[in-house]
C-alpha positions in Angstrom: -92.5 17.8 123.8 -94.9 16.4 121.1 -97.7 14.2 122.2 -99.0 11.7 119.7 -102.3 9.9 119.9 -103.3 7.2 117.4 -106.8 6.1 116.6 -108.7 4.2 114.0 -107.4 0.7 114.6 -109.7 -2.3 114.9 -110.7 -5.7 113.5 -111.1 -6.0 109.8 -111.4 -8.9 107.4 -108.7 -9.7 104.9 -109.1 -7.5 101.8 -110.7 -4.7 103.8 -109.6 -1.2 104.6 -108.9 0.9 107.6 -107.7 4.5 108.1 -105.4 5.3 111.0 -105.1 8.8 112.4 -102.4 10.3 114.6 -103.2 13.6 116.2 -100.3 15.7 117.5 -100.3 18.2 120.2 -97.7 20.2 122.1 -95.1 21.8 119.8 -95.8 22.9 116.3 -96.6 20.0 114.1 -95.3 21.1 110.7 -91.5 21.0 111.4 -91.7 17.3 112.0 -91.4 14.4 109.6 -94.0 11.9 110.5 -94.1 8.1 110.2 -95.9 4.9 110.9 -94.3 1.8 112.3 -95.8 -1.5 113.4 -95.0 -4.3 115.7 -96.5 -7.8 115.4 -96.4 -10.3 118.3 -93.0 -11.8 118.7 -91.4 -9.5 116.1 -89.4 -6.3 116.2 -90.9 -2.9 115.4 -90.7 -2.3 111.6 -91.1 0.8 109.4 -94.3 1.1 107.4 -94.4 4.6 105.9 -93.2 8.2 106.4 -93.9 11.6 105.0 -91.8 14.8 105.0 -92.7 18.0 106.8 -94.6 19.6 103.9 -95.9 16.3 102.6 -94.1 16.5 99.3 -92.3 13.2 99.7 -93.5 9.8 101.0 -91.7 6.6 101.7 -93.0 3.1 102.1 -91.9 -0.4 103.1 -91.9 -2.8 100.2 -94.5 -4.9 102.0 -97.1 -2.1 101.9 -96.4 -0.3 98.7 -99.4 0.1 96.5 -101.8 -0.8 99.4 -101.1 1.9 102.1 -101.0 5.7 101.7 -99.6 8.1 104.2 -100.8 11.7 104.2 -100.9 14.7 106.6 -102.9 17.7 107.3 -100.7 20.3 109.0 -103.7 22.6 109.7 -105.2 19.7 111.8 -101.9 18.5 113.2 -102.8 15.1 112.0 -101.2 12.3 109.9 -103.1 9.5 108.4 -102.4 6.0 107.1 -105.0 4.7 104.7 -104.7 0.9 104.5 -106.3 -1.0 101.7 -106.3 -4.6 100.7 -105.3 -5.6 104.2 -103.6 -9.0 104.7 -103.3 -11.2 107.7 -99.6 -10.2 108.0 -100.7 -6.6 108.5 -101.9 -7.5 112.0 -99.9 -5.5 114.5 -99.8 -2.6 116.8 -99.3 0.5 114.7 -97.3 3.4 116.1 -97.0 7.0 115.0 -93.6 8.7 115.1 -92.5 12.3 114.8 -88.9 13.3 114.1 -87.5 16.7 113.4 -84.4 15.4 111.8 -85.1 12.1 110.0 -87.8 10.7 107.8 -87.9 7.0 107.1 -86.6 3.8 108.6 -84.4 5.5 111.1 -87.0 7.8 112.6 -87.0 8.1 116.4 -88.0 11.2 118.3 -91.5 11.0 119.7 -93.9 8.0 119.7 -97.5 7.4 120.3 -99.0 4.6 122.4 -100.1 2.6 119.4 -103.3 1.3 118.0 -104.1 -2.3 117.4 -105.0 -3.5 113.9 -106.2 -7.1 113.6 -106.9 -8.6 110.2 -109.0 -11.8 110.2 -109.5 -14.4 107.5 
């Protein structure tokens, strides 16, 4: 089992920045690809970003390319999502995911409980 706990969400004005963190515990962190997904009210959960085990490759949804950056620190068992130039459409609950087999849109595996990000005008 891998336990994932997200933090760093909150209320921010449009154009502002937030950094989300996802701390993993349980099994060894480094073998897992990690990802961020989000779900806005009334919408399905959607892929945001992902990073491979060693951090050499990253993947982003078109909607966040150039604004969000995913990174990981395997020594701290933590993955981050730096979100800049936030837009109203970025408002959602953000979930962290860990998957030993897949990295990207089709990730499943383990999920955190989510952290709320609200962008105001």
